[in-house]
N, C-alpha and C positions, 0 to 999 in steps of 0.2 A: 504493500499500500503506500509505503514510504516513496518508493520510486515512482509510483503513478503520480502522487501529488507533486513531486519534484518536476517530473517532466511536464505536467500541465502547466505549472507556474512558469517553467522555463519558456514553454510555447508562448506564453503572453508576454514574454519581454524580460522575464527574470523577476526576482522578488522585489527589487527596488522599484521597477516600473509598476508593478501590481500594487505595491504599497502607495505608491503616488496617487495612482488612480482610485484606490480605496480610501485615500486620505488617512492612511494607518502609517505608523512608523515601520521602516524596514525591518527592525528587529521583531516586531509582531508578525509580519508575514512569514519571516524566516523561521521563526519558533514553531509556527504551525506547520510550515512545510517539512521541518525536521521531524516533527512529531507524526507526520504522515496523516493528519486529517485537518481539514478546514473547518471554520464556524459555518454553521447551517445560515447563520445571518448574511453570509457573504454570497450565498449561492446565486441569487438573482444578477448580483453585480458581476460575478465571474461568468455566468452565462452570457450576459451582454458583452463583456470584454472579448470572449471567445468568439461571438458572432461578428464583432467588429473585425476581427483578425481572419474571419473566414473559416474559423475551426469549428469542429462539433463542440456542442455543449459538453461540460464536464459530467461524469457518471455522478449520480447521488451517492455512491458509496465512498466517494473522496470526502464526503462532509459528516460532520457529527450530528445528523438528525437525531431526534428523540425517537427511541424505539419502544416498543411494546415488549412486556415479559415474553420470552421465547422467539422473538425476531432474531434472525442472524444478521451479522454485520453485512452491509451491501444490500440488504433486501428492504425495499421501502413500500 
């Protein structure tokens, strides 16, 4: 999962560019990237950034959406 998040952020121009667009500190984006999961609150914005670059929207499994008991990681 860590590799997937890192690849996605890199495809958007890297964590510094993403941080600037999200109006976040670069260290904030980098920390989430290193952890291998992104905040669910960033989902819409990152989908929009992906579309702007002509990329596929990110998989929901890259984000920490709230899950119900018994749901597997990556199943929304």
